[in-house]
C-alpha positions as CSV (number, residue, x, y, z in Angstrom):
1,M,49.7,76.1,-10.6
2,N,53.0,75.3,-9.1
3,L,55.1,78.3,-10.1
4,L,58.3,76.1,-9.5
5,A,56.9,73.9,-12.2
6,A,56.4,76.4,-14.9
7,V,59.2,75.7,-17.1
8,D,57.8,75.8,-20.4
9,G,56.7,78.9,-22.1
10,I,52.9,78.3,-22.0
11,D,53.2,77.2,-18.4
12,H,55.1,80.4,-17.9
13,V,52.3,82.4,-19.6
14,F,49.7,80.5,-17.5
15,A,51.2,81.2,-14.1
16,L,52.1,84.9,-15.1
17,G,48.3,85.4,-16.1
18,D,47.0,83.9,-12.8
19,R,49.3,86.0,-10.6
20,L,48.0,89.1,-12.7
21,A,44.5,88.2,-12.3
22,I,45.1,88.3,-8.5
23,Y,46.7,91.5,-8.4
24,A,44.1,92.9,-10.6
25,K,41.4,91.8,-8.1
26,S,43.3,93.3,-5.3
27,L,43.3,96.6,-7.3
28,R,39.7,96.8,-8.0
29,K,38.9,96.2,-4.0
30,N,41.1,99.1,-3.2
31,I,39.8,101.1,-5.9
32,E,36.4,100.6,-4.3
33,K,37.8,101.3,-0.8
34,T,39.8,104.6,-1.5
35,N,36.6,105.7,-3.5
36,N,34.7,105.4,-0.3
37,L,37.0,106.9,1.7
38,G,37.2,109.8,-0.5
39,D,40.9,109.4,-1.3
40,M,40.4,110.3,-5.2
41,D,44.4,110.9,-5.5
42,T,45.1,107.4,-4.6
43,N,42.0,106.1,-6.4
44,D,43.2,107.6,-9.8
45,L,46.6,105.8,-9.1
46,F,45.0,102.5,-8.5
47,I,42.8,103.0,-11.6
48,E,45.8,103.7,-13.7
49,I,47.9,100.8,-12.5
50,L,44.8,98.6,-13.2
51,R,44.3,99.8,-16.7
52,A,48.0,98.7,-17.4
53,I,47.7,95.4,-15.7
54,D,44.4,94.6,-17.4
55,K,46.3,95.5,-20.9
56,R,48.8,93.3,-20.1
57,L,46.4,90.4,-19.1
58,W,44.5,90.7,-22.1
59,F,47.9,90.4,-24.2
60,L,48.7,87.1,-22.3
61,E,45.2,85.8,-22.7
62,A,45.3,86.8,-26.2
63,H,48.6,85.1,-26.7
64,L,47.2,81.9,-25.1
65,Q,44.3,81.8,-27.3
66,T,46.4,82.0,-30.5
67,S,49.0,79.4,-29.2
68,F,46.1,76.8,-28.5
69,Q,44.4,77.7,-32.1
70,N,47.8,77.2,-33.7
71,Q,48.4,73.9,-31.8
72,D,44.8,72.7,-32.7
73,R,45.5,73.4,-36.5
74,A,49.1,71.5,-36.2
75,D,47.0,68.5,-34.5
76,Q,44.7,68.3,-37.2
77,T,47.5,68.1,-40.2
């Protein structure tokens, strides 16, 4: 998705969700790397950050599902 084209609310939420998913994937890779290196302090920091990102991503996805369900109901009336 072209971020510059994300001018309406739903497009913005999609773009934000895409970027958070990329960030979460990177964090998961770094969690594995720091675990393999035995750097548990950094590993713990990455895990805490990932928890926050996963929570935000879950909220965005829930918002999108609700938005589409509401749109479907509006289209049916």
